[in-house]
LOMITI-480769 format. One record per residue (C-alpha): x, y, z; residue in one letter; residue number from 0. Coordinates in steps of 0.1 Angstrom, whole numbers, plus 5000, padded with zeros to 4 digits. Layout:
<nodes>
NODE    c1    c2    c3  torvex  lovex
NODE     X     Y     Z       A    NUM
...
</nodes>
This chain:
<nodes>
NODE    c1    c2    c3  torvex  lovex
NODE  6012  7936  1423       X      0
NODE  5978  7946  1437       X      1
NODE  5945  7957  1415       X      2
NODE  5950  7995  1422       X      3
NODE  5982  7993  1412       X      4
NODE  5975  7972  1384       X      5
NODE  5946  7998  1372       X      6
NODE  5968  8029  1378       X      7
NODE  5993  8016  1355       X      8
NODE  5968  8004  1328       X      9
NODE  5957  8041  1331       X     10
NODE  5990  8057  1334       X     11
NODE  5996  8035  1295       X     12
NODE  5963  8045  1282       X     13
NODE  5975  8083  1292       X     14
NODE  6009  8077  1274       X     15
NODE  5991  8062  1246       X     16
NODE  5965  8090  1243       X     17
NODE  5991  8116  1242       X     18
NODE  6013  8101  1219       X     19
NODE  5986  8102  1197       X     20
NODE  5978  8138  1201       X     21
NODE  6017  8142  1194       X     22
NODE  6012  8126  1162       X     23
NODE  5982  8146  1155       X     24
NODE  6000  8176  1159       X     25
NODE  6031  8164  1141       X     26
NODE  6006  8161  1110       X     27
NODE  5989  8191  1113       X     28
NODE  6025  8208  1110       X     29
NODE  6038  8189  1078       X     30
NODE  6005  8194  1058       X     31
NODE  6006  8232  1069       X     32
NODE  6044  8230  1053       X     33
NODE  6030  8210  1022       X     34
NODE  6015  8237  1000       X     35
NODE  5995  8212  0977       X     36
NODE  5979  8194  1004       X     37
NODE  5946  8199  1021       X     38
NODE  5942  8201  1058       X     39
NODE  5911  8180  1062       X     40
NODE  5903  8155  1096       X     41
NODE  5906  8122  1072       X     42
NODE  5938  8136  1060       X     43
NODE  5954  8144  1093       X     44
NODE  5941  8111  1107       X     45
NODE  5957  8092  1075       X     46
NODE  5990  8110  1081       X     47
NODE  5988  8104  1122       X     48
NODE  5978  8068  1121       X     49
NODE  5952  8075  1141       X     50
NODE  5910  8069  1135       X     51
NODE  5889  8097  1133       X     52
NODE  5869  8085  1160       X     53
NODE  5898  8095  1180       X     54
NODE  5901  8134  1168       X     55
NODE  5864  8136  1170       X     56
NODE  5863  8126  1206       X     57
NODE  5892  8152  1216       X     58
NODE  5875  8186  1211       X     59
NODE  5908  8203  1215       X     60
NODE  5922  8183  1185       X     61
NODE  5893  8190  1162       X     62
NODE  5894  8230  1171       X     63
NODE  5931  8228  1164       X     64
NODE  5924  8214  1129       X     65
NODE  5898  8236  1121       X     66
NODE  5917  8266  1131       X     67
NODE  5945  8250  1109       X     68
NODE  5921  8242  1079       X     69
NODE  5907  8276  1081       X     70
NODE  5941  8295  1083       X     71
NODE  5954  8275  1049       X     72
NODE  5926  8286  1031       X     73
NODE  5929  8320  1040       X     74
NODE  5967  8317  1027       X     75
NODE  5952  8299  0996       X     76
NODE  5926  8325  0986       X     77
NODE  5946  8355  0998       X     78
NODE  5950  8384  0969       X     79
NODE  5985  8380  0950       X     80
NODE  6011  8394  0974       X     81
NODE  6028  8432  0977       X     82
NODE  6059  8417  0963       X     83
NODE  6038  8404  0933       X     84
NODE  6023  8434  0927       X     85
NODE  6056  8452  0931       X     86
NODE  6072  8427  0906       X     87
NODE  6047  8436  0879       X     88
NODE  6049  8471  0883       X     89
NODE  6087  8470  0885       X     90
NODE  6083  8452  0851       X     91
NODE  6057  8476  0837       X     92
NODE  6078  8506  0846       X     93
NODE  6111  8492  0830       X     94
NODE  6090  8482  0798       X     95
NODE  6081  8518  0794       X     96
NODE  6119  8527  0802       X     97
NODE  6128  8503  0773       X     98
NODE  6103  8517  0751       X     99
NODE  6111  8556  0754       X    100
NODE  6149  8549  0752       X    101
NODE  6138  8531  0718       X    102
NODE  6118  8562  0704       X    103
NODE  6146  8586  0713       X    104
NODE  6172  8566  0695       X    105
NODE  6149  8563  0668       X    106
NODE  6146  8603  0670       X    107
NODE  6184  8609  0670       X    108
NODE  6189  8581  0638       X    109
NODE  6162  8603  0623       X    110
NODE  6182  8635  0628       X    111
NODE  6213  8618  0619       X    112
NODE  6198  8607  0583       X    113
NODE  6188  8644  0577       X    114
NODE  6219  8656  0587       X    115
NODE  6237  8633  0564       X    116
NODE  6215  8640  0535       X    117
NODE  6222  8677  0543       X    118
NODE  6260  8672  0541       X    119
NODE  6261  8651  0507       X    120
NODE  6240  8680  0493       X    121
NODE  6267  8706  0502       X    122
NODE  6294  8681  0488       X    123
NODE  6276  8682  0456       X    124
NODE  6274  8720  0457       X    125
NODE  6309  8723  0460       X    126
NODE  6315  8696  0437       X    127
NODE  6292  8715  0411       X    128
NODE  6313  8746  0416       X    129
NODE  6342  8733  0409       X    130
NODE  6333  8717  0378       X    131
NODE  6312  8750  0364       X    132
NODE  6343  8770  0371       X    133
NODE  6370  8768  0340       X    134
NODE  6395  8783  0358       X    135
NODE  6396  8783  0394       X    136
NODE  6420  8803  0414       X    137
NODE  6446  8780  0439       X    138
NODE  6432  8794  0471       X    139
NODE  6395  8786  0460       X    140
NODE  6404  8751  0450       X    141
NODE  6421  8747  0483       X    142
NODE  6390  8760  0504       X    143
NODE  6368  8739  0482       X    144
NODE  6391  8706  0490       X    145
NODE  6393  8715  0526       X    146
NODE  6355  8716  0527       X    147
NODE  6350  8690  0509       X    148
NODE  6375  8667  0527       X    149
NODE  6357  8680  0562       X    150
NODE  6319  8670  0546       X    151
NODE  6334  8637  0541       X    152
NODE  6348  8633  0574       X    153
NODE  6319  8648  0593       X    154
NODE  6295  8624  0571       X    155
NODE  6318  8596  0579       X    156
NODE  6314  8600  0615       X    157
NODE  6276  8609  0614       X    158
NODE  6275  8568  0600       X    159
NODE  6296  8555  0624       X    160
NODE  6271  8570  0647       X    161
NODE  6245  8560  0627       X    162
NODE  6253  8525  0630       X    163
NODE  6260  8526  0670       X    164
NODE  6226  8540  0673       X    165
NODE  6209  8513  0652       X    166
NODE  6229  8486  0671       X    167
NODE  6220  8503  0704       X    168
NODE  6182  8502  0692       X    169
NODE  6185  8462  0684       X    170
NODE  6197  8456  0717       X    171
NODE  6174  8477  0736       X    172
NODE  6145  8457  0714       X    173
NODE  6158  8424  0727       X    174
NODE  6159  8434  0762       X    175
NODE  6122  8451  0757       X    176
NODE  6109  8416  0744       X    177
NODE  6127  8398  0769       X    178
NODE  6111  8420  0795       X    179
NODE  6077  8416  0780       X    180
NODE  6081  8382  0779       X    181
NODE  6086  8383  0820       X    182
NODE  6061  8407  0826       X    183
NODE  6035  8384  0807       X    184
NODE  6046  8351  0827       X    185
NODE  6043  8371  0859       X    186
NODE  6008  8381  0850       X    187
NODE  5996  8346  0836       X    188
NODE  6012  8331  0868       X    189
NODE  5992  8359  0891       X    190
NODE  5964  8352  0870       X    191
NODE  5966  8307  0875       X    192
NODE  5972  8319  0913       X    193
NODE  5940  8338  0912       X    194
NODE  5919  8307  0893       X    195
NODE  5932  8283  0922       X    196
NODE  5920  8302  0948       X    197
NODE  5886  8307  0932       X    198
NODE  5886  8269  0927       X    199
NODE  5894  8268  0964       X    200
NODE  5870  8288  0976       X    201
NODE  5841  8269  0954       X    202
NODE  5850  8240  0965       X    203
NODE  5854  8248  1002       X    204
NODE  5820  8266  0997       X    205
NODE  5801  8235  0984       X    206
NODE  5818  8209  1009       X    207
NODE  5793  8190  1031       X    208
NODE  5784  8199  1062       X    209
NODE  5806  8192  1092       X    210
NODE  5784  8165  1106       X    211
NODE  5781  8148  1072       X    212
NODE  5820  8149  1075       X    213
NODE  5820  8137  1107       X    214
</nodes>
């Protein structure tokens, strides 16, 4: 092999080797971007790619690519809560209001049923008192009083059934409201934790050494 051919082969080998290292750097950046727990830095990329920091610093295109990826990662981590998170919190708040309004309505209904039961009980006592007070009760009057008495008993029984159903409904709604409020509290806590983490990342980034020192 001539000298020129040997030089060309060596140059081609070095070029292929350099390109392989570049590809390894690009692959490392892609993997670090997908990993939400990892930070994109030149040291991290060099370690994952199996190359030296000097190799990265000697290629301006790689340095620029890594810097752009690091800035994009920082923007994603420091961004405010997403619209979907806000929509989820809004939905939970609306659900809580709906449960609370329904429970309030059921309680009002129960209060009305209890008042009706008391009124029917009073009417029944009046009819019974009228029966006891009369020494001689005509058959027709007795029959009417008995019918009223039976009707009042039946209505009272039905109202008590409705009252029990309303109470069970309130108990179920109270459980749903408690679960919804807990979900809302968990969502708010997650959102606050994400905000604190973003603030910490921003603070750490602001206190990072200069690029020159980093090199």
